[in-house]
C-alpha positions as a Python dict, from the first residue, in 0.01 Angstrom:
ca = {
    (1, 'X'): (0, 0, 0),
    (2, 'X'): (-186, -62, 303),
    (3, 'X'): (-153, 148, 622),
    (4, 'X'): (-33, -167, 802),
    (5, 'X'): (242, -267, 533),
    (6, 'X'): (375, 102, 531),
    (7, 'X'): (388, 97, 909),
    (8, 'X'): (605, -256, 910),
    (9, 'X'): (818, -87, 670),
    (10, 'X'): (885, 235, 879),
    (11, 'X'): (985, -11, 1182),
    (12, 'X'): (1246, -167, 957),
    (13, 'X'): (1370, 162, 807),
    (14, 'X'): (1389, 380, 1085),
    (15, 'X'): (1643, 153, 1282),
    (16, 'X'): (1849, 81, 992),
    (17, 'X'): (1855, 467, 934),
    (18, 'X'): (1943, 515, 1281),
    (19, 'X'): (2232, 275, 1268),
    (20, 'X'): (2354, 411, 929),
    (21, 'X'): (2382, 757, 1089),
    (22, 'X'): (2549, 646, 1410),
    (23, 'X'): (2822, 423, 1237),
    (24, 'X'): (3081, 716, 1151),
    (25, 'X'): (2993, 885, 1479),
    (26, 'X'): (3133, 584, 1674),
    (27, 'X'): (3353, 371, 1444),
    (28, 'X'): (3439, 636, 1155),
    (29, 'X'): (3752, 861, 1128),
    (30, 'X'): (3730, 1116, 1383),
    (31, 'X'): (3500, 957, 1562),
    (32, 'X'): (3420, 877, 1951),
    (33, 'X'): (3680, 591, 1941),
    (34, 'X'): (3906, 738, 1731),
    (35, 'X'): (3908, 1049, 1939),
    (36, 'X'): (3953, 839, 2260),
    (37, 'X'): (4257, 690, 2108),
    (38, 'X'): (4412, 990, 1987),
    (39, 'X'): (4354, 1134, 2382),
    (40, 'X'): (4540, 844, 2518),
    (41, 'X'): (4830, 902, 2219),
    (42, 'X'): (4848, 1275, 2310),
    (43, 'X'): (4882, 1184, 2702),
    (44, 'X'): (5161, 944, 2602),
    (45, 'X'): (5337, 1196, 2412),
    (46, 'X'): (5303, 1468, 2664),
    (47, 'X'): (5469, 1257, 2943),
    (48, 'X'): (5763, 1149, 2707),
    (49, 'X'): (5790, 1511, 2616),
    (50, 'X'): (5820, 1599, 2981),
    (51, 'X'): (6086, 1341, 3048),
    (52, 'X'): (6285, 1435, 2748),
    (53, 'X'): (6255, 1805, 2893),
    (54, 'X'): (6414, 1694, 3232),
    (55, 'X'): (6676, 1522, 3046),
    (56, 'X'): (6781, 1810, 2845),
    (57, 'X'): (6775, 2020, 3154),
    (58, 'X'): (7008, 1775, 3325),
    (59, 'X'): (7234, 1771, 3026),
    (60, 'X'): (7223, 2126, 2989),
    (61, 'X'): (7350, 2197, 3342),
    (62, 'X'): (7610, 1940, 3330),
    (63, 'X'): (7742, 2148, 2973),
    (64, 'X'): (7758, 2462, 3177),
    (65, 'X'): (7958, 2296, 3491),
    (66, 'X'): (8205, 2169, 3224),
    (67, 'X'): (8224, 2511, 3084),
    (68, 'X'): (8263, 2691, 3387),
    (69, 'X'): (8418, 2465, 3657),
    (70, 'X'): (8725, 2254, 3671),
    (71, 'X'): (8578, 2054, 3958),
    (72, 'X'): (8334, 1873, 3764),
    (73, 'X'): (8634, 1788, 3511),
    (74, 'X'): (8806, 1644, 3792),
    (75, 'X'): (8522, 1441, 3932),
    (76, 'X'): (8473, 1292, 3556),
    (77, 'X'): (8846, 1208, 3546),
    (78, 'X'): (8882, 1052, 3884),
    (79, 'X'): (8546, 824, 3835),
    (80, 'X'): (8600, 732, 3463),
    (81, 'X'): (8965, 740, 3443),
    (82, 'X'): (9077, 628, 3763),
    (83, 'X'): (9311, 910, 3842),
    (84, 'X'): (9462, 1042, 4142),
    (85, 'X'): (9652, 1331, 4236),
    (86, 'X'): (10006, 1381, 4350),
    (87, 'X'): (10069, 1231, 4683),
    (88, 'X'): (9718, 1048, 4697),
    (89, 'X'): (9686, 679, 4779),
    (90, 'X'): (9453, 483, 4579),
    (91, 'X'): (9281, 193, 4735),
    (92, 'X'): (9083, -27, 4488),
    (93, 'X'): (8825, -272, 4670),
    (94, 'X'): (8715, -538, 4468),
    (95, 'X'): (8380, -713, 4547),
    (96, 'X'): (8337, -1094, 4569),
    (97, 'X'): (8084, -1031, 4288),
    (98, 'X'): (8367, -889, 4068),
    (99, 'X'): (8604, -1126, 4189),
    (100, 'X'): (8399, -1424, 4081),
    (101, 'X'): (8320, -1274, 3721),
    (102, 'X'): (8706, -1217, 3649),
    (103, 'X'): (8787, -1590, 3733),
}
């Protein structure tokens, strides 16, 4: 084989070999792009986990209040059920938006 032919063949083979080696690094499983997507997923899951932890803390405090205090139960009864104490006067205010919905 002539040296010029060998050199031309190497100029074709080496870039092809380089691309073949680089492909899994960038686009393969566990490659750079896959790793970047996984990092975004981890950040999203951490944010969701933080929101759920805050919600759990609020619910835990609410359960603790319900177990140990009658004031919270009274507040729920007044707000959700419309209960009033004896000798209290209840004034219901109907906004114009509610009034127009009912008619």
